[in-house]
C-alpha positions in Angstrom: 0.0 0.0 0.0 1.2 3.5 -0.8 2.1 5.8 2.0 -0.7 8.2 1.1 -3.3 5.5 0.6 -6.5 6.0 2.5 -6.7 2.2 2.6 -3.6 2.2 4.8 -5.1 4.7 7.2 -8.4 2.7 7.4 -6.4 -0.5 8.0 -4.5 1.1 10.9 -7.7 2.5 12.3 -9.1 -1.0 12.4 -5.9 -2.3 14.0 -6.1 0.5 16.7 -9.8 -0.3 17.4 -9.1 -4.0 17.5 -6.1 -3.5 19.9 -8.3 -1.3 22.2 -11.0 -4.0 22.3 -8.4 -6.7 22.9 -6.9 -4.6 25.7 -10.3 -4.1 27.5 -11.1 -7.8 27.1 -7.7 -9.2 28.1 -6.7 -6.7 30.8 -8.5 -8.6 33.7 -6.9 -11.8 32.6 -3.4 -10.2 32.7 -3.8 -8.5 36.1 -1.4 -10.9 37.9 2.0 -9.4 38.9 4.0 -12.2 37.3 6.4 -11.6 34.4 4.3 -12.9 31.6 1.1 -11.0 32.4 3.1 -7.8 32.9 4.7 -8.3 29.5 1.3 -9.0 28.0 0.0 -5.7 29.4 3.0 -3.8 28.0 2.5 -5.5 24.6 -1.2 -4.5 24.5 -0.4 -0.9 25.4 2.4 -0.7 22.8 0.3 -2.1 20.0 -2.7 0.2 20.8 -0.6 3.4 21.2 1.6 2.6 18.1 -1.5 2.1 15.9 -3.2 5.3 17.2 0.0 7.3 16.7 0.5 5.9 13.2 -3.0 6.9 12.2 -2.3 10.4 13.5 1.0 10.7 11.7 -0.4 9.4 8.4 -3.4 11.7 8.6 -1.1 14.7 9.2 1.2 13.7 6.4 -1.7 13.1 4.0 -3.1 16.6 4.9 0.2 18.5 4.5 2.1 16.3 2.1 5.5 16.1 3.8 6.2 12.7 2.1 4.3 11.4 -0.9 5.7 7.8 -1.0 7.6 5.2 1.0 10.7 6.0 -1.0 10.2 9.7 -0.3 10.1 8.9 3.4 12.9 6.3 3.7 15.2 7.6 0.9 14.5 11.2 0.2 16.0 12.4 -3.1 17.3 8.9 -3.9 15.0 8.1 -6.9 16.9 6.9 -9.9 15.9 7.9 -13.4 14.6 5.3 -15.8 14.1 5.5 -19.6 10.6 5.6 -21.1 9.1 4.9 -24.4 8.3 7.7 -26.8 5.6 10.3 -26.2 6.3 12.4 -29.3 3.4 10.9 -31.2 -0.2 11.3 -30.1 -1.4 8.8 -27.5 2.0 7.5 -26.5 3.4 7.5 -23.0 6.2 9.8 -21.9 9.8 9.6 -23.1 12.9 11.5 -22.4 16.6 11.3 -22.0 16.1 9.3 -18.8 14.7 12.5 -17.2 11.0 11.5 -17.1 9.6 8.2 -15.8 6.1 7.1 -15.2 5.2 6.4 -11.5 2.3 5.5 -9.4 3.3 8.0 -6.7 1.1 11.0 -5.8 -2.2 9.3 -4.9 -4.1 10.2 -8.1 -6.1 7.0 -7.7 -7.7 8.3 -4.5 -9.5 11.2 -6.3 -12.7 10.4 -8.0 -14.0 12.0 -11.2 -10.8 14.0 -12.0 -11.7 13.9 -15.7 -14.8 12.5 -17.4 -14.7 8.9 -18.5 -13.5 8.6 -22.1 -10.6 8.3 -24.5 -7.7 10.7 -24.2 -8.6 12.3 -27.5 -12.0 13.1 -26.1 -11.3 14.1 -22.4 -7.5 14.4 -22.1 -5.2 12.5 -19.8 -3.3 13.0 -16.5 0.1 11.4 -16.2 1.9 10.8 -12.9 5.6 11.1 -13.7 8.9 11.5 -11.8 11.3 14.2 -13.1 15.0 14.0 -12.6 17.1 17.2 -12.8 20.6 17.2 -14.3 21.5 20.7 -13.1 20.1 20.6 -9.5 20.4 16.9 -8.8 16.9 16.9 -7.5 14.0 14.6 -8.3 10.3 14.8 -7.7 6.9 13.5 -8.8 4.5 15.7 -10.7 1.2 15.4 -12.5 0.9 16.4 -16.2 -2.5 17.2 -17.6 -2.6 16.8 -21.4 -5.7 18.3 -23.2 -7.7 16.2 -25.8 -6.1 18.1 -28.6 -2.7 16.7 -27.7 -3.9 13.3 -28.8 -5.7 14.5 -31.9 -3.8 13.6 -35.1 -4.6 17.1 -36.5 -2.3 18.5 -33.8 0.2 15.7 -34.1 3.1 18.0 -35.0 2.0 20.9 -32.8 3.7 22.0 -29.6 1.5 23.3 -26.8 1.7 26.2 -24.3 2.5 25.2 -20.7 1.4 26.2 -17.2 3.4 25.0 -14.2 1.1 25.0 -11.2 2.6 25.1 -7.7 0.8 23.9 -4.5 1.3 25.7 -1.2 3.6 24.7 1.6 3.7 22.0 2.9 0.8 20.6 0.7 1.3 17.7 -1.7 0.9 17.9 -5.4 -2.4 16.1 -5.0 -3.9 19.2 -3.4 -3.9 20.8 -6.8 -6.2 18.0 -8.0 -8.5 17.2 -5.1 -8.7 20.5 -3.2 -8.1 23.1 -5.8 -9.7 21.0 -8.6 -7.3 22.4 -11.1 -7.4 19.9 -14.0 -11.2 19.7 -13.7 -11.5 23.5 -13.9 -9.0 23.8 -16.8 -10.7 21.0 -18.8 -14.1 22.7 -18.5 -12.7 26.1 -19.5 -11.0 24.6 -22.5 -14.2 22.7 -23.5 -16.1 26.0 -23.3 -13.5 27.9 -25.3 -12.5 30.2 -22.4 -9.0 28.8 -22.3 -6.8 27.6 -25.1 -5.6 23.9 -25.1 -2.8 24.0 -22.6 -0.6 21.4 -20.9 -0.7 21.9 -17.2 2.1 20.6 -15.0 1.2 20.2 -11.3 4.1 20.3 -8.8 4.9 21.2 -5.2 7.5 23.7 -4.1 8.6 21.3 -1.4 11.1 19.3 -3.5 13.1 18.4 -0.3 10.4 17.8 2.3 9.9 18.8 5.0 12.0 21.9 4.4 10.5 25.0 2.9 13.0 26.3 0.4 10.7 29.0 -1.1 11.9 28.0 -4.6 15.4 29.5 -4.2 18.9 28.0 -4.4 19.8 27.6 -0.7 23.5 28.4 0.0 25.1 25.0 0.7 21.7 23.4 0.3 19.1 22.3 -2.4 19.1 24.2 -5.6 15.3 24.5 -5.9 15.4 27.6 -8.1 17.6 25.8 -10.6 15.2 22.8 -10.4 12.2 24.9 -11.5 14.0 27.2 -13.9 16.2 24.7 -15.8 15.5 21.1 -14.8 11.7 21.0 -14.9 11.4 22.7 -18.4 14.2 20.6 -19.8 12.8 17.3 -18.6 9.3 18.0 -19.7 10.4 19.2 -23.2 12.3 15.9 -23.6 9.1 13.9 -23.1 6.2 16.1 -24.4 5.5 18.4 -27.3 5.8 21.7 -25.5 6.7 25.2 -26.6 10.4 26.1 -26.4 10.0 29.8 -25.9 9.4 31.5 -22.5 6.4 33.4 -24.0 4.5 30.1 -24.2 5.3 29.1 -20.6 3.6 30.4 -17.4 3.8 29.5 -13.7 1.2 30.1 -11.0 0.2 28.9 -7.6 -1.5 29.6 -4.3 0.1 30.7 -1.0 3.8 29.7 -1.1 3.3 28.4 -4.6 2.1 31.9 -5.6 5.1 33.5 -4.0 7.4 31.1 -5.9 5.6 31.8 -9.2 6.1 35.6 -9.0 9.7 35.2 -7.9 10.5 32.7 -10.6 9.0 34.9 -13.4 10.6 38.1 -12.1 14.0 36.5 -11.7 13.9 34.3 -14.8 11.6 35.8 -17.4 13.6 33.8 -20.0 12.1 30.7 -18.5 8.6 31.8 -17.4 7.3 34.9 -19.2 3.9 34.8 -17.4 3.0 34.3 -13.8 0.1 34.5 -11.4 0.3 34.5 -7.6 -2.8 33.7 -5.6 -2.4 35.2 -2.1 1.4 35.3 -2.3 4.1 36.7 0.0 6.6 39.1 -1.4 9.6 38.3 0.8 11.2 35.1 1.9 10.2 34.3 5.5 12.8 33.3 8.2 11.0 30.7 10.3 11.2 27.2 11.6 10.1 25.8 8.2 12.9 27.6 6.3 15.3 26.4 9.0 15.9 29.9 10.2 17.9 32.1 7.9 17.4 30.5 4.5 20.3 32.5 2.9 22.8 31.7 5.7 23.6 35.4 6.3 23.9 36.3 2.6 22.3 39.7 2.6 22.5 40.2 -1.1 20.8 36.9 -1.8 18.0 37.8 0.6 17.5 41.2 -1.1 17.5 39.6 -4.5 14.5 37.5 -3.5 12.6 40.4 -2.1 10.2 41.4 -4.9 9.7 45.0 -3.7 13.4 45.5 -3.5 13.9 44.2 -7.0 11.3 46.6 -8.5 12.9 49.5 -6.7 16.6 48.7 -7.4 16.7 46.6 -10.6 15.2 47.1 -14.1 11.7 45.6 -14.3 11.7 42.2 -16.0 10.1 41.5 -19.3 7.3 39.6 -17.8 3.5 39.6 -17.3 2.2 39.1 -13.8 -1.1 38.7 -12.1 -1.6 39.2 -8.4 -4.8 37.6 -6.9 -6.0 38.2 -3.4 -8.9 39.6 -1.3 -9.6 42.6 0.8 -9.9 40.4 3.9 -6.6 38.6 3.4 -3.9 39.3 6.1 -1.4 40.4 3.4 -3.8 42.9 1.8 -1.6 45.9 2.7 1.5 44.1 1.5 -0.2 43.4 -1.8 -1.2 47.0 -2.2 2.3 48.0 -1.6 3.7 45.6 -4.2 1.1 46.7 -6.7 2.0 50.4 -6.2 5.7 49.7 -6.6 5.0 47.6 -9.7 2.9 50.4 -11.2 5.8 52.8 -10.8 8.3 50.3 -12.3 6.0 49.7 -15.3 5.9 53.3 -16.2 9.5 53.1 -17.6 9.4 49.5 -18.7 6.5 48.8 -21.1 7.5 45.2 -21.4 6.6 44.7 -17.7 2.9 44.2 -17.0 1.2 43.7 -13.6 -2.6 43.1 -13.3 -4.5 42.4 -10.2 -7.7 40.6 -9.2 -9.1 41.5 -5.8 -12.2 39.8 -4.3 -14.1 41.7 -1.6 -14.0 38.7 0.8 -12.4 35.4 1.3 -9.5 34.0 3.3 -6.4 31.9 2.9 -8.4 28.8 1.9 -9.2 26.4 -0.9 -12.7 27.7 -1.0 -11.4 31.1 -1.9 -8.7 29.9 -4.3 -11.3 27.8 -6.2 -13.4 30.9 -6.7 -10.4 32.8 -8.1 -9.0 29.9 -10.2 -11.2 30.3 -13.4 -10.4 34.0 -13.8 -6.7 33.3 -13.1 -6.5 30.5 -15.7 -8.3 32.7 -18.3 -5.8 35.5 -17.7 -2.9 33.2 -18.0 -4.3 31.6 -21.2 -4.8 35.1 -22.7 -1.1 35.9 -22.1 0.5 32.7 -23.2 1.8 32.9 -26.7 0.9 30.0 -29.0 4.2 28.1 -29.7 5.5 28.3 -33.2 7.4 25.0 -32.7 6.4 22.1 -34.8 7.6 18.5 -35.0 9.4 17.6 -38.2 7.5 15.6 -40.7 8.2 11.8 -40.4 
């Protein structure tokens, strides 16, 4: 059973309940103060408490996504790349230069009605794959939503625009599917013509759980920024028909994922020309989850990751950004400050665009993010350039 499987949780609940009943039934029979009855009582208590604690730990892990598989828990970062068969023709499974491999990680089977029943050329497909980075040395599991057009022979030589969606911290990639309902929403928007056919890559910013790296290269630590800027696009392009220009790539997310999205586009518009941050932060926090000072005293690196500082002290990037939040959000004032700074920066840099979407109410929750998602996806789709890339004729 997978680490994130609900069946595993239910099985442990049954064990805990059974152990409790057995304890109540056997306790009077083990009341003697001889060695064997004492060991029996200790064994019953150990089994009962271990099962209950396991249920608690698994439930917390499934809610926050610290570890998505047994391999992730027992051997973090140790996944080895495998070769795949080709995905450059419609309907095939992913391929790559040993950078992309199919996997049953992620728990997609636990979510019902992700896409309507039907053939990929009718409803699209979601792949669960593990990417391996050559620049960062990191590896992680992602979901890839392929629209129906990807499998249509009419588009067999076409490359597609891409959106990289980032979950919050410490949530798993699965939250984008079951809590945010991203592929379901995108599929409906594409069917209704409100969004162009787009490949959506669903990932988590927590590539090295449980540490929050805020999608930056940590001095002496994991190179998460390199992972998202170089490794993820390179791996995906090796396996799927995706646009090669930054104008056809976008990145967005909620909470920490939204912070990462804005930071990646502002620091690397040559990788992601478009970005949307739903309820983001504009600075990198120093807290227990970032292991204190994420930059290890490097003041320049800390300033470079402060989005307001960048807009005031560096040329505005050639990027299009959308900031999404509510008037009731705790960071409302910080959002207004960022938007005001961005407006000033855009006056002298016409290639820099910042739009905003502000709801009157709503908090830091999936209920609010689901309300904001359709407009966010439409905005991103409007700003993604259609790739000019085409596969060569066979």
